[in-house]
N, C-alpha and C positions, 0 to 999 in steps of 0.2 A: 707737911709738904704743900707748897702752894702750886695750884694748877693754873697754868697760863690762861689768861682771859680768852684768847682765841679758841682754845680747845673746848672751854665751857660753852661758848656760843655755838660751836659746831655740833656738840652733843645735843644741845637744845633743839637745833634745827633738825637733826636726824630723828629725835623723838617726836617732834611735832609732825614731821612728814610721815612717819610710820603710823601715827594715830588717825590720819585722814583717810586712809584706804579701807577697802573691804577684803575680807578673807574669801577664799574660794567657797567655803561652806555657806557664808552669808549670801554670796552671789547666786549659788545654786538654789537656796531657799527662796530668795526673792524671785528668781525666774519661775520656780514651781508655783508659787502663789499667784504670780502674774498670769501664768498660763491657765491656772484654774479659774481665776476671775474672768479672763477672756472667753474661756470655753462656756462658762455660765451665761455670759452676756450673749454670745452667739446662739446658744441653745434657746434662750428666751426670745431672741429676735426671730429665729426660725419658726418657733412655735406661734408667735404672734402673726407672722406673715402667712403661715399656713392656715391659721384659724380665720384670718380676714379673707383669704382666697376661698376657703371652704364656704363661708357665709355668702360671698358674692356668687359663687358657682351654684349654691343651693337655690338662691333667689332666681338666678337666670334659668336653671333647669326647671324649677317649679313653675315659673311663668310660661315656659315653653310647653310643659305638660298640660297646663290649664288651657292653653290655646288649642293644643291638639285634641284634648278631651271635648272641648266645645264643638269643634268642627266634626269630629268623628261621631259624637253623640247625635248631632243634628242629622247627619246622613243616615245613621242606622235607624233612628226613630222613624224617619220618613220611608224607610225601605219596607217592601211588602214580603220579601222572602230571602233566605239564604240559598244561593244556587250552586256554590262551589266552595270547597276549602282545600287547603294544602297544609299539612302539619309537620312535614319532614324538613329539618334544616339541611342546607343553610338558608333556604327561603321558605317562609310561611306566608300563607295568603288567605284572605276571607273575601268572598265576592257576594254582593247582594244586588237585588234588582228593585228599582223604584218604578212601579207600573204607572203611577200617576204622571210622572214626568218622562216616562220612556227612557230611563237612564239606568246604567249599571255602575255600581260603586265597588272598587276593589282596594283593599288594604293589603299592602305587601311589605313584609319585614325581611330585610337582608341582614343576616347575622354577621357576615363578613364586613359589610359597609357600615353596620350598626345604624341603619336608617329604617324608618317607617314611612312609606309613601302612600298617599291617598290618590287614587286615579278615578275620575268621574267622566262619564261619556260627555263629549263636547267641551271639556274644560282641560286646561293644562294640569299636569301632575302637581300635587302639593306635597312638599317635604314636611310631613307632620312632626317627626321626631328625628333628632340626630343624637349621636353618642349613646345610643340605646343598646344596653347589654342583653336585654331579654324582653320579649313580647309574647304573651300567651293569650289564648282565648278558649272558652268552654261554651258549649251550646246546650240550652235547656228548653223544655217544652213550654213552660209558662213561668210566671213570677213565682217565687218560692212561697211555700206554705209556712207561715210563722205561728208558732205556738208560744206558750209561756216558758217553755224549757228549751226549745231548739228551733232551727230553721231547716226545712226540708226542701231540697231541690229535686227536680224531675228531669233527668238527662234526656236529650233528644235522641232516643234510640228506638229501634224497632223490636219486635218480639225475639229476635235472635241476638240482640245486644249490639248490633251495628248502628252507626250514626244514620239517622233519618232526617235529612235536611228539610223535608216538607213539614215537619212539626215544630221547627225552631221558632220560638217566640221570645226568648231571652238570651242575650249574649253577655257573658262575663269576661272582661278583658283586664289584663294587668301587665305592667311593664316597669323596668328599672333602668335608670340612666346613671352615668358616672363620667367624671373628667379626671385628668391628671392635675395634681397640685404640686408644683415645684418638683417635677419629674417623678412623682410618685402617684400611682393610680389609686384613688380612694373613692368610695361611694359617697356622693354628695347629694343624693336624693333618695328618699325612702320609696318603697314600692307604691306605685300608683295603681288604683283599681277602680273599675266602674262596672255596674250592671245596667244594661240598656235594653229596653223593651221595644220590639218592633210594633209600633202602634198601628201600622196599616196591614199587619198580618191578619188574614181572615181565619 
């Protein structure tokens, strides 16, 4: 039986048209693979942006801490005595006197504002640290006794164990700062610490 020419042409067109399309399963697989690749690219991009921001923040905070350490160290070394302290949050403070220059120096940490401010007689207040999560200090009688096996500190205390400000010769300070990176708070600076001797203490 002969098939008309027009019917053969129509069948060929139908078969060619059907072979050009995608099935639902193929579309679903392609969408899944595309979403997976896009998620991986976004994850790597976010990781790279966060790492770059962390490096920049670390450098900025470390520079700020070095500046604060230089200023605070200079003031404490020139001081003659510790005259007052406050250790209860939300505000901690450490007050020293410089008899040679007839000045008083006060370091005040506000845990709510996350700031450390240095106030000196006759000068405007200096914002030494910002974004500061913690600031602590400890008072000792003199520089530590170092042996081959350990380091011994002598707390500035009296016979009953209370703090005696008149014998303070060494101040140990430490603080930690942080910032938010892409709406996530992370620590971008390690703990900074310093031991400072009151050189003018008699």
